[in-house]
Structures are given as structure tokens and as C-alpha cells.
N, C-alpha and C positions, 0 to 999 in steps of 0.2 A: 636753762634748767626748767623754767616753768613753761610747760609745753601747750596748754591750752590757750586759744585766744582769748584777748581781753574782753570781747563782746559775748563770750559764751558763758562766762563766769561772773557771778554778781560781785560787787566791790567788797562787800564784807567777806566773801569767802577768799577773794584775791589778797586783802589786807591779812587775813590769818595766815594764808599760805606763804605770804612774803615774809611775815613775823617768824614763822618756824624754819623758812628756810634761811633767814638772815641769822637766827641762832646756831643752825647747823653750821652755816659759814664761819661764824665767830669761834665756834668750837674747834674748827681746822685751824684756825690761827692760834687760839690760845688753849694749849693742852692743860696747862695748869687752872685748876678750877677757880682759885682766888682771882686771877686775871680775868677769867671768862664771866666770874659774878660782877666783876665791875663792868665789863662790856655789855652784858646782858642788862644792867641797870641803864646804861647811857642808850641801848637801842630801845628800851622799853620806854624810857621819856621821851625819844625821838617819836614813837608812835602815839604816845598819850598827847602829844603837842597837835597832832593832826586828828585826835579823836573827834574834835568839835566841828570838823569840816561838814557842811551840809550840801553845797553846790556840787552837783555831780562833775562837772567841769573841773574843779579843784580837786576832788577826790580822784578823779582819773589822772590828773596831773600829778598830784603826790605819788601815787602808784607806780606811774611809768617812772618817776624819778627815783623811787625806792627800788625798783627792778633794775634800773640801770645801774645805780650805785651798788646793789648785789651782785650784778654781773661783774662790775669791776673789781669786787673783792674777792672773787673766787679764787681760791688757793691753788697753786699748780700742782701740788701733791698733798690733797687733803688727808687729814688724819683719819686712819679707819681704827676702830677698837679691834684689836688683834683677834678676838672670837667671832667677830661680825663677818658677814659675807665680804670677801675681798681681803680680809685681814690675813696677818701671817700665821695664825693658829686656826685658822677656819679650815675644817675638815683635813687636818694634818694628818689623822690616822687613815690609812686606806680601809675600805669595807671589808668585812670578813667574807672570804670565799663561800659561794653557796653550798659546795659539796664539802666543807669543813664538819666535823663531828667532835663531839665530846667523848674523850676516852675516860672511863670511870676507873678502869682498872689499870692505871698507868704503871709500867714496870713489870706488870705480871701477863702479859699477852703471850699467847701459846708459842708465837715465833721467838720470843725473847729468851727462851730457855736455852 
């Protein structure tokens, strides 16, 4: 899911993206917000544990491990908010045809008599 190569993006940006993607993946598994909040705290503590790393090799290894773990946790049928793109309510109503016009004297048209 993370498309850019590891060398093209700084480690801080990769860590932020990994954190955001992890939270989105967790949300796919935990639709109930109370469960999600517990998992969010667990994920946050895991990231906080690695926040003090300074060696680039260790940072790279932690990011690779995190990306691999995220990939293994991917939901086969992720939860999509119904009104968002791909959701069951997204664009449910068809577009109004361009030739449709408002009739302000409905029922009093000349041909209706």
C-alpha cells in the first residue's frame, strides 16, 4: 500500500505514513470505537517505544518491520464508511439529466386542460 521507495522518502515521513496507515488498518478491523481506542493506544505506545532511536540502521529496520507487520494485518474486506467513495451510499442517487427543467405551474399546463 505504501508505494514510494524507502530511499526516496525521509524516515520521519515514512514513520508518520506508517502510523496513519496502521490506524486506518486497525479501524478496518475494529468498527466499534471503544475497541479502536484501545488498539490506537497500543499502536501509539509501540511507536513511542521506537521514538528514541537515533541510528539510521535501527530506524530503517524498525520501519521495515512495521511495514511488514502492517501488510500482514491488512483486512481482506476493509470497512468503508458508507458515504465515502466505495461505500454503499456513495453516489447512490443518479445525476439529474441536463435537459430536466423546473415546472413552476405544475398542473396548470395548457395541454393538461
